[in-house]
C-alpha angles and dihedrals in degrees: 000000000000120000119213097194148330107281091216094055091043089055092049091049091050092051091048092052091049091051091050091050092048092045091049091050092049091050090055095056108110100268095127124015136169141198138167138235129204141180090030092164120182094251100023092113090061088069093043091261098140133131124221133212116202121188124187131195104210092184096249093141104069114157086162138358125310099037114258129264112248137206125234103206105201128198124181123200132185123227093271093060097257118140106236102174141008130186142141139226127206108218122191123217110292089009127131133203118205114198133184117224091210099040103032114017103039106018094094101036122174114260088019094269114126109212119235093198133016148112137277123214125196127193118197106218144155116257112280096199137212114354143170133219126211109218118210087257130024135024126317116280118222126210130190095205110137091217122046117189091190090065096237097318111236132334124233090275092056096253122135110257095208095191101157111126111199110219126179113248121088125094123200140193133183139193121226137207117212117262092255136052110281120185098221095047091224117178139198126214131214142154124275110258120245115239135182113263111213123197089246093053092046091052093044094054092051093045094049091049091049090053090052091050092049098044106025099071089219095322115118094038112113112247144161135089119314135183115229145165122220087342139131111199107171109188095162105055096074108085 
């Protein structure tokens, strides 16, 4: 009688495949997502040429009832890989935050240079609470913001705290202008793209944001008016 395979090894192979499928599905769950912006001209918004970022908390993360509030940790880069802004929004279950690239995410850019093109990265995370930062000179500064994109800044010994805990939940979309001036300012909209979040990238985003907080004197923290629903997006509490 012919034998097509060892039953034990077939079982192990089947389990391995299942684990890979489950692991792949978990990795695709909106922990870290990215998009781009372009043609972000200084006065583009005056002609209606703005781009929007919309982030929703569908209530997937529910360690208890009601589902938990989540933090959208937001990092904005220009097209030469320099972080220009960082901020965070606390979004309650079923809430949405609607942000303008021109008015919110790039209006207060670090070093005073508003990027024309760049990328936006969002980490879905649980609230990381009250924190303090230790500037290079002077006493620690405390903030009561529920979501801290700098990951807690530095501790009293000058080390990065790195307390952001990525947690699958948030979904994000963005509109885009074409990469050239178009008279009607028409846009397209698509979802943020999921990306792998390495430990090095997670640490780097928090460290770069901490450096902006410490050295920017308020510049480099997203600001401006914003419409929202069931959302706290505190752009002013980080020093």
